[in-house]
MARLO-941409 format. One record per residue (C-alpha): residue number from 0; x, y, z. Coordinates in steps of 0.001 Angstrom, whole numbers. Each point is the difference from the previous one (the first is absolute). Layout:
resi;px;py;pz
NUM;X;Y;Z
...
***
This chain:
resi;px;py;pz
0;22296;3890;-8883
1;-814;1761;3251
2;-3710;606;537
3;-1273;3556;-195
4;-1622;663;3367
5;-2038;2776;1581
6;37;894;3716
7;-3495;-1313;699
8;-319;-2067;3155
9;-2549;-1635;2299
10;-1467;3294;1229
11;-742;1142;-3562
12;-1930;-3163;-789
13;-1873;281;3304
14;-1015;3563;-878
15;-1471;-1202;-3289
16;-1996;-2906;1390
17;-935;1574;3327
18;-1360;2983;-1933
19;-2291;595;-2985
20;2391;-1853;-2312
21;-1074;-3338;1448
22;-3680;853;-459
23;651;1138;-3553
24;1879;-3163;-938
25;-2771;-2164;1397
26;-2576;1971;-1987
27;1978;-447;-3216
28;1315;-3567;454
29;-2534;-1498;2457
30;1041;-1316;3404
31;2480;-2425;-1584
32;2185;3080;-759
33;1913;-1657;-2817
34;-489;-235;-3729
35;-2082;-2860;-1339
36;-2225;-390;3065
37;-1114;-3430;1294
38;892;-1643;-3316
39;3651;958;499
40;-172;-1361;3548
41;-1332;-3299;-1329
42;2731;-151;-2638
43;2660;320;2703
44;-1743;-2484;2307
45;-301;-2598;-2737
46;3595;442;-1142
47;1098;-599;3596
48;-2248;-3061;327
49;-1760;1250;3130
50;-1643;-2837;1925
51;-2062;-315;3139
52;2061;258;3173
53;2949;1869;-1511
54;1487;2811;2070
55;363;3215;-2001
56;1924;3147;916
57;-1324;3061;-1829
58;2639;2734;-67
59;-1477;3517;-347
60;-3517;-1326;545
61;-1802;3400;-202
62;-3779;-340;508
63;233;-3791;88
64;-2269;-604;-2985
65;2341;-2506;-1728
66;484;-1791;3341
67;-3748;-334;518
68;-433;-1163;-3582
69;2539;-2813;194
70;-1189;-1105;3442
71;-3581;-344;-1217
72;827;-1564;-3364
73;3041;-2177;740
74;-293;-816;3708
75;3380;1410;1039
76;845;1962;3143
77;1712;3387;-336
78;2149;2317;2030
79;248;3486;-1457
80;2686;2604;635
81;-428;3669;-887
82;1593;3216;1250
83;-3037;2269;-251
84;-2264;382;3031
85;-3124;867;-1973
86;414;-2975;-2319
87;488;-2397;2921
88;-2999;1379;1916
89;-2288;-241;-3023
90;1308;-3478;-865
91;-752;-1236;3521
92;-3465;1567;-40
93;-946;-1410;-3405
94;1448;-3420;780
95;-1997;-207;3228
96;-3157;1096;-1839
97;609;-2778;-2540
98;309;-2540;2821
99;3562;-870;-962
100;1905;1326;3000
101;663;-3586;1127
102;1851;-600;-3278
103;1840;3300;-517
104;2263;2009;2303
105;1576;3384;-710
106;3184;1479;1350
107;1127;3593;-378
108;3664;-219;-791
109;2908;171;-2399
110;183;-2664;-2716
111;3790;318;31
112;85;-1183;3640
113;-2705;-2608;484
114;-1117;-1104;3481
115;-177;-3682;-952
116;2264;-2986;545
117;1925;-1775;-2742
118;-1928;-2604;-2008
119;-3466;1200;1057
120;-1993;354;-3251
121;-857;-1974;-3111
122;-517;3110;-2151
123;1248;3594;-27
124;-2435;2199;-1929
125;57;3548;-1375
126;-2084;2012;-2439
127;1295;3247;-1459
128;1257;1560;3225
129;3662;-899;229
130;738;3014;-2209
131;-351;1948;3281
132;2709;-2043;1756
133;3316;1811;350
134;2181;-3160;17
135;-1504;-2731;-2151
136;3019;-2254;485
137;-627;1;3745
138;-3672;-786;-598
139;919;-2990;-2189
140;2513;-1170;2614
141;-2662;119;2685
142;-2467;-1819;-2236
143;2516;-2794;-529
144;723;-224;3726
145;-3621;-408;1106
146;-969;-2466;-2748
147;-35;-3723;645
148;2388;-2065;-2135
149;-1767;-460;-3323
150;-2235;2979;729
151;-791;2521;-2714
152;95;3744;-434
153;-2500;1507;-2416
154;-506;3655;-745
155;-878;2643;-2512
156;1496;3474;46
157;282;3218;-1966
158;3330;-199;-1793
159;2162;1632;-2649
160;-476;-1960;-3234
161;1798;2103;-2604
162;2483;2812;-533
163;-976;2990;2129
164;1984;3043;1086
165;299;1489;3464
166;-1905;3026;-1255
167;-2898;-2259;-968
168;154;-1991;3239
169;-56;3066;2255
170;-3668;970;-474
171;-1078;-3651;93
172;1758;-591;3309
173;-1218;3328;1394
174;-3679;-711;-706
175;236;-3319;1851
176;2640;760;2672
177;2080;-2914;-1307
178;3623;-161;1189
179;729;-1999;-3162
180;-1332;-2786;-2188
181;1845;-3188;-828
182;269;-1028;-3619
183;-1083;-3335;-1475
184;3492;-1485;-41
185;885;1538;3365
186;-2694;-1845;1922
187;1119;-3279;-1540
188;3567;700;1074
189;-1127;812;3548
190;-1888;-3278;202
191;2906;-2072;-1356
192;2605;1758;2141
193;-2020;-763;3131
194;-311;-3706;-709
195;-3316;-233;-1835
196;-657;-2132;-3072
197;-2099;2036;-2433
198;-3051;-1889;-1255
199;-1665;2814;-1920
200;880;3556;-1007
201;-2405;1864;-2246
202;-76;3555;-1332
203;-3675;1033;188
204;404;3552;-1254
205;-2698;-346;-2652
206;-2625;-934;2595
207;1322;2723;2311
208;-428;2607;-2742
209;-3566;-1162;-577
210;-725;499;3692
211;1269;3568;-242
212;-2245;574;-3000
213;-2862;-909;2340
214;1346;2159;2849
215;231;2975;-2359
216;-3690;-335;-841
217;-915;-616;3642
218;1727;3173;1209
219;-1063;2289;-2844
220;-3544;-1246;-496
221;-1436;-2404;2572
222;1455;1536;3169
223;732;3591;-1012
224;-3004;1528;1758
225;499;-2106;3133
226;3689;861;239
227;-633;3718;-476
228;-2820;55;2557
229;1708;-2153;2638
230;3693;749;-462
231;195;3273;-1930
232;1581;1217;-3218
233;3598;-395;1151
234;-391;-3726;576
235;-1935;-426;-3238
236;2791;1741;-1907
237;2533;-2217;1778
238;-1923;-3170;-877
239;-512;1168;-3595
240;3715;612;-468
241;897;-3303;1686
242;-2143;-2223;-2212
243;1008;1977;-3098
244;3760;-343;416
245;-123;-3617;1177
246;-2305;-929;-2874
247;2436;1569;-2485
248;3054;-1724;1506
249;-1780;-3367;28
250;-1193;341;-3611
251;3601;797;-968
252;1088;-3163;1864
253;2276;1898;2352
254;-1746;-1063;3209
255;-2353;-2862;678
256;-840;-2957;2212
257;2229;-2959;726
258;-1276;-3431;1098
259;2406;-2267;1854
260;-147;-3478;1572
261;3046;-1577;1658
262;755;-2846;2405
263;2273;-366;3012
***
């Protein structure tokens, strides 16, 4: 079935993360800006078998927190690609402050058109950001191209995990500026159709819903005063609605998080 898509594009995502939206997400989710925090990063790293000296390409690298984490803990080197100027600038600044700028490089660019040669990386990495990509098939194609033979792709993403109507998807997509989300089966098909052998595919909607339970409390209790004072009532109302509708959809197992590992 044809995917239901919205006309969100690169500029819409840049507006979110170059503006107060990026600050808000960091306040709610920490600088990792994905559900599950460092523990989820470790789960992905361990499933991929990260080892010292491996070359990792982080697609949609945001503030670079996962990159810094895996460099420090697993001894890899990382190149990160992101399309948002503010995210790249902050990632570079924080990476330099951490003394890791000799191990991590960032490039502002399009993950559907990577500036790297074929067979350049051991790992392609992503955490809950490919939902912003307008052509996920092209992203997977590019990931396959730049991976060494035997290299692995590992990622988590926000996905459709149950029956959901267009009317229900509309407000979810609008709050996040998503062009569309893949579904659990769809990502597996994309991987297989582009030559990957799937090693692991896991529906993590239950854990995703638990994260949104926490985000609901964070927005409405822990951060309410800060958001109102620093960002104003309009942004608080926006954040309140966002966590409320995503929490409901996750509890109903209509949207969630997918975890995927595959090999070239």
